[in-house]
C-alpha positions as CSV (number, residue, x, y, z in Angstrom):
1,X,82.6,98.2,63.6
2,X,83.5,95.6,66.3
3,X,83.3,92.0,65.1
4,X,80.6,91.2,67.7
5,X,78.4,94.0,66.4
6,X,79.0,92.8,62.9
7,X,77.9,89.2,63.8
8,X,74.8,90.5,65.7
9,X,73.9,92.7,62.8
10,X,74.2,89.8,60.4
11,X,72.2,87.2,62.4
12,X,69.7,89.1,64.6
13,X,69.4,92.0,62.1
14,X,68.7,89.6,59.2
15,X,65.9,87.9,61.2
16,X,64.3,91.2,62.1
17,X,64.6,92.4,58.5
18,X,62.8,89.2,57.3
19,X,60.0,89.6,59.8
20,X,59.4,93.3,59.3
21,X,60.1,93.2,55.6
22,X,57.5,90.5,55.1
23,X,54.9,93.2,56.1
24,X,56.3,95.5,53.4
25,X,56.2,92.6,50.8
26,X,52.4,93.0,50.8
27,X,52.9,96.3,48.9
28,X,54.6,96.3,45.5
29,X,58.3,97.2,45.6
30,X,59.3,100.4,43.8
31,X,62.7,100.4,42.2
32,X,64.3,103.4,40.5
33,X,62.8,106.9,40.2
34,X,59.3,107.2,41.6
35,X,57.2,110.0,42.8
36,X,58.2,111.1,46.3
37,X,55.7,113.1,48.4
38,X,57.4,116.4,49.2
39,X,59.0,115.8,52.6
40,X,59.0,118.2,55.5
41,X,61.4,116.1,57.6
42,X,64.2,114.2,56.0
43,X,66.4,111.6,57.7
44,X,70.0,110.6,56.7
45,X,71.3,107.4,58.3
46,X,75.1,106.8,58.5
47,X,76.3,104.6,61.4
48,X,79.8,103.5,60.4
49,X,82.9,104.6,58.6
50,X,84.5,108.1,58.8
51,X,85.4,108.1,55.1
52,X,82.1,107.0,53.7
53,X,80.4,109.6,56.0
54,X,82.5,112.3,54.2
55,X,81.3,110.9,50.9
56,X,77.6,111.4,51.8
57,X,77.9,115.2,52.1
58,X,77.5,116.0,48.4
59,X,74.3,113.9,48.4
60,X,72.9,115.8,51.4
61,X,73.8,119.1,49.8
62,X,71.9,118.1,46.7
63,X,68.9,117.2,48.8
64,X,69.0,120.5,50.6
65,X,69.0,122.3,47.2
66,X,66.0,120.3,46.0
67,X,64.1,120.8,49.3
68,X,65.2,124.1,50.8
69,X,62.3,124.3,53.3
70,X,62.7,120.8,54.7
71,X,64.5,119.9,57.9
72,X,67.4,117.5,57.4
73,X,68.5,115.3,60.4
74,X,71.4,112.9,60.4
75,X,71.6,109.9,62.7
76,X,75.2,109.0,63.2
77,X,77.4,107.4,65.9
78,X,80.0,109.0,68.1
79,X,82.9,108.0,65.9
80,X,81.5,109.7,62.7
81,X,79.2,112.5,63.8
82,X,81.9,115.1,63.7
83,X,81.7,114.9,59.9
84,X,78.2,116.3,60.1
85,X,78.7,119.0,62.8
86,X,78.3,122.6,61.8
87,X,77.6,121.8,58.2
88,X,75.3,124.6,57.0
89,X,72.8,122.4,55.1
90,X,72.3,120.0,58.0
91,X,69.8,121.0,60.7
92,X,70.1,118.4,63.4
93,X,72.3,115.4,64.4
94,X,71.2,112.6,66.6
95,X,73.9,110.5,68.1
96,X,72.9,106.9,68.3
97,X,74.5,103.6,69.6
98,X,72.9,100.2,68.9
99,X,72.7,99.4,72.6
100,X,70.4,102.4,73.0
101,X,68.0,101.4,70.2
102,X,65.0,101.9,72.5
103,X,65.8,105.6,72.6
104,X,64.5,105.8,69.0
105,X,60.9,105.2,70.1
106,X,60.3,108.9,70.2
107,X,61.3,109.0,66.5
108,X,58.7,106.5,65.3
109,X,57.4,107.6,61.9
110,X,58.6,111.1,62.6
111,X,60.3,111.5,59.2
112,X,58.6,111.8,55.9
113,X,61.6,110.4,54.0
114,X,64.8,108.6,54.9
115,X,68.0,107.7,53.1
116,X,69.9,104.7,54.4
117,X,73.5,105.4,53.4
118,X,74.9,102.2,54.9
119,X,75.9,99.8,52.0
120,X,75.4,96.6,54.1
121,X,74.2,97.0,57.7
122,X,70.8,95.5,58.7
123,X,70.6,97.9,61.7
124,X,70.4,101.0,59.5
125,X,67.6,99.4,57.5
126,X,65.7,98.8,60.7
127,X,66.2,102.4,61.9
128,X,65.0,103.6,58.5
129,X,61.9,101.3,58.7
130,X,61.1,102.5,62.2
131,X,61.6,106.3,61.7
132,X,60.4,107.1,58.3
133,X,57.2,106.8,56.1
134,X,59.1,106.8,52.8
135,X,62.5,105.0,52.8
136,X,65.3,104.9,50.2
137,X,68.0,102.3,50.4
138,X,70.1,99.9,48.3
139,X,68.4,96.9,46.5
140,X,70.7,94.1,47.7
141,X,70.3,91.9,50.8
142,X,67.2,91.1,52.7
143,X,67.1,94.6,54.3
144,X,65.9,95.9,50.9
145,X,62.5,94.5,51.9
146,X,62.2,97.4,54.5
147,X,62.4,100.2,51.9
148,X,59.7,101.8,49.8
149,X,62.2,102.7,47.1
150,X,65.4,101.0,46.2
151,X,68.4,101.7,44.0
152,X,71.2,99.4,42.8
153,X,74.6,99.7,44.4
154,X,76.8,100.6,41.5
155,X,80.3,99.3,42.4
156,X,81.8,100.5,39.1
157,X,81.8,104.2,40.1
158,X,82.9,106.3,43.0
159,X,80.7,106.0,46.0
160,X,79.9,109.7,46.0
161,X,78.1,109.1,42.7
162,X,76.4,106.0,44.1
163,X,75.0,108.1,46.9
164,X,73.8,110.6,44.3
165,X,71.9,107.7,42.6
166,X,70.0,107.4,45.9
167,X,69.2,111.2,45.9
168,X,67.9,111.0,42.3
169,X,65.1,108.8,43.6
170,X,63.8,112.0,45.2
171,X,64.3,114.1,42.1
172,X,67.8,115.5,43.0
173,X,69.8,116.4,39.9
174,X,72.9,117.9,41.6
175,X,76.2,116.8,40.1
176,X,79.1,117.2,42.5
177,X,82.6,117.9,41.3
178,X,84.3,117.9,44.7
179,X,83.7,116.9,48.3
180,X,82.3,119.3,50.8
181,X,84.7,121.0,53.3
182,X,84.5,119.7,56.9
183,X,84.2,122.2,59.7
184,X,86.6,122.7,62.6
185,X,86.6,125.3,65.4
186,X,89.0,128.0,66.3
187,X,90.0,125.8,69.2
188,X,90.9,123.0,66.8
189,X,93.1,125.4,64.8
190,X,94.8,126.7,67.9
191,X,95.6,123.2,69.1
192,X,97.0,122.0,65.8
193,X,99.0,125.2,65.3
194,X,100.6,124.7,68.7
195,X,101.5,121.1,67.8
196,X,103.1,122.2,64.5
197,X,105.0,125.0,66.2
198,X,106.3,122.4,68.7
199,X,107.6,120.4,65.8
200,X,109.2,123.5,64.2
201,X,106.8,123.3,61.2
202,X,105.4,126.5,59.7
203,X,102.6,127.2,57.3
204,X,105.1,128.0,54.6
205,X,106.7,124.5,54.8
206,X,106.0,121.8,52.3
207,X,103.9,119.7,54.7
208,X,103.2,116.1,53.7
209,X,100.7,114.0,55.7
210,X,101.2,110.2,55.7
211,X,98.4,107.9,56.8
212,X,99.9,104.5,57.4
213,X,96.9,102.8,59.1
214,X,93.8,101.3,57.6
215,X,91.0,101.4,60.2
216,X,89.8,98.3,61.9
217,X,88.0,96.3,59.2
218,X,90.9,95.1,57.0
219,X,94.6,95.4,57.7
220,X,95.3,94.0,54.2
221,X,94.8,97.6,52.9
222,X,98.1,98.7,54.4
223,X,101.1,99.6,52.3
224,X,104.3,98.1,53.9
225,X,105.8,100.2,56.7
226,X,109.3,100.2,55.1
227,X,107.8,101.6,51.9
228,X,106.2,104.5,53.8
229,X,109.6,105.1,55.5
230,X,111.5,105.2,52.2
231,X,108.9,107.5,50.6
232,X,109.1,109.9,53.6
233,X,112.9,110.0,53.4
234,X,112.8,110.6,49.6
235,X,110.3,113.5,50.0
236,X,112.5,115.0,52.7
237,X,115.7,114.7,50.7
238,X,114.4,115.8,47.3
239,X,111.5,118.1,48.2
240,X,112.6,119.4,51.6
241,X,109.3,118.1,53.0
242,X,108.1,118.2,56.6
243,X,106.6,114.8,57.3
244,X,103.6,114.4,59.6
245,X,102.1,111.0,60.4
246,X,98.4,111.0,60.9
247,X,96.6,108.3,62.9
248,X,94.3,107.3,65.7
249,X,95.7,106.6,69.2
250,X,95.7,102.8,68.5
251,X,98.0,103.4,65.5
252,X,100.7,105.0,67.5
253,X,102.7,101.8,67.7
254,X,102.5,101.3,63.9
255,X,103.6,104.9,63.3
256,X,106.5,104.4,65.7
257,X,107.6,101.4,63.6
258,X,107.5,103.4,60.4
259,X,109.5,106.3,61.9
260,X,112.1,103.9,63.3
261,X,112.9,102.9,59.7
262,X,113.5,106.4,58.5
263,X,116.8,108.2,58.3
264,X,115.3,111.7,58.9
265,X,113.2,113.3,61.6
266,X,109.4,113.3,61.3
267,X,106.4,114.2,63.5
268,X,103.4,112.1,64.7
269,X,100.0,113.4,65.7
270,X,98.7,110.0,66.7
271,X,96.9,110.3,70.1
272,X,97.4,114.0,70.1
273,X,94.5,115.1,67.9
274,X,90.7,114.3,67.6
275,X,88.7,114.0,64.4
276,X,87.9,117.8,64.1
277,X,91.6,118.6,64.7
278,X,92.3,116.3,61.8
279,X,90.1,118.4,59.6
280,X,92.3,121.4,60.1
281,X,95.5,119.4,60.0
282,X,94.6,118.0,56.6
283,X,94.0,121.5,55.4
284,X,97.5,122.4,56.4
285,X,99.0,119.6,54.2
286,X,100.2,120.3,50.7
287,X,100.2,116.6,50.0
288,X,98.6,113.5,51.7
289,X,99.6,109.9,50.9
290,X,97.2,107.4,52.5
291,X,96.0,103.9,52.5
292,X,92.4,103.3,51.6
293,X,90.9,104.7,54.9
294,X,88.9,107.6,56.3
295,X,91.7,110.3,56.6
296,X,92.3,109.9,52.8
297,X,88.7,111.2,52.2
298,X,89.1,113.9,54.9
299,X,92.3,115.2,53.1
300,X,90.5,115.3,49.7
301,X,87.6,117.2,51.3
302,X,89.9,119.7,52.8
303,X,91.7,120.5,49.6
304,X,95.0,118.7,50.1
305,X,96.4,117.0,47.0
306,X,95.7,113.4,47.9
307,X,97.2,110.1,46.8
308,X,95.2,106.9,47.7
309,X,96.9,103.5,47.7
310,X,94.6,100.6,46.8
311,X,94.9,96.8,46.9
312,X,92.0,94.7,48.2
313,X,89.6,97.4,47.2
314,X,89.3,99.4,44.0
315,X,90.0,103.0,43.4
316,X,87.0,103.3,41.0
317,X,84.8,102.9,44.1
318,X,86.7,104.7,46.9
319,X,89.5,106.7,45.3
320,X,89.9,110.3,46.6
321,X,87.1,112.3,44.9
322,X,87.8,115.5,43.0
323,X,90.5,117.2,41.0
324,X,94.2,117.2,42.0
325,X,94.0,113.7,43.5
326,X,95.4,110.4,42.3
327,X,95.0,106.7,43.0
328,X,97.6,104.0,42.6
329,X,96.9,100.3,42.3
330,X,98.2,97.1,40.6
331,X,95.7,94.9,38.9
332,X,95.5,91.2,39.9
333,X,92.8,88.6,39.1
334,X,91.8,88.3,42.8
335,X,91.0,92.0,43.1
336,X,88.8,93.2,44.6
337,X,88.6,90.8,47.5
338,X,86.9,93.5,49.7
339,X,83.2,94.2,48.8
340,X,81.8,96.3,51.6
341,X,78.3,96.3,50.1
342,X,78.3,92.5,50.3
343,X,79.8,92.3,53.7
344,X,83.0,90.7,52.3
345,X,86.1,91.5,54.3
346,X,88.3,88.4,53.8
347,X,91.9,87.9,54.7
348,X,94.5,87.9,51.9
349,X,94.6,84.5,50.2
350,X,98.4,84.9,50.3
351,X,98.4,83.9,54.0
352,X,101.9,85.0,54.7
353,X,101.2,88.6,53.7
354,X,100.0,90.7,56.7
355,X,99.5,93.8,54.6
356,X,98.1,92.1,51.5
357,X,100.2,90.9,48.5
358,X,98.7,93.4,46.1
359,X,99.8,96.3,48.3
360,X,103.4,95.2,48.1
361,X,103.3,95.5,44.3
362,X,103.0,99.3,44.6
363,X,106.6,100.6,44.6
364,X,108.0,103.7,46.3
365,X,108.9,105.0,42.9
366,X,105.3,104.6,41.8
367,X,104.1,106.8,44.6
368,X,106.9,109.4,44.3
369,X,106.2,109.8,40.6
370,X,102.5,110.4,41.3
371,X,103.5,112.9,44.0
372,X,105.8,114.8,41.7
373,X,103.1,115.0,39.1
374,X,100.6,116.5,41.6
375,X,102.9,119.1,43.2
376,X,104.9,120.3,40.2
């Protein structure tokens, strides 16, 4: 999310939540499991974060199993809607941008039940209030006034399970063991296969994906570029790996820096693939090593053995969910300094550390040992 959007959400959004929430305050707040009227139309709201969007899918699957005859609609933004496309238990996707808020007028009270999956945004709470008669959301911040049912945000468990806590409000008892696979098209497969062929990489190769960026919200989540370069060389020399760097177009320069520090050849897909291409590319990888960012969750969803590197955030909250995955972190008294559900995204208190001091404590040997354990 752009900083301007964040500031508008925090100021204007908070004011609107206060005004509209005051109306709700007339009615007693319900917290925890309550009776939910059987919904015919269910709304899922997720407006930000590719990775967190992936983590909502087990919850939506559980809701579908509980209410097989209901219609499930997702409101998402352009940057994350691909996660929900062609998922069999989702009926409809509405693309929404904050500047087009008035377009939601046709959805006023259209839904019987909504789940606001944003951990902090006021905007999502406002959308929920406007569109649904019954509304489930998290109990912290003033936007909780807008919901008819609330649940605590449990930051001592994986967010997949925290979303399942929301679903339990509606009587869902599904217990996920893994993430849901993301859907790509034959065209996505054809495009990626062509790129791999161009790089002399075949399906039988030991393909390792490296995600060296960290999205736009906190650069302190990045493992140092020289560490990624050393790990890549080590995997090539000792495991005959084919290294593919994964990243958005704006991470091309960062990837170029990492590759320039390597002794061996590698391949970058930054700027050459879209999100749905990434779904298939992740499926091609035997191993993915990633900072705490969206592609890490994509890799876990697609079945790649995934290693997540954590510093400002905690793996207990956002580690790659499911079997055959691992998280690496070093414990410091100042961790976690990132608390997304509280809107806390501070810079590292060690001011000279661009990546974050705690990320530098994770050694190349730490990550290589975890990789060996997963692949052998």
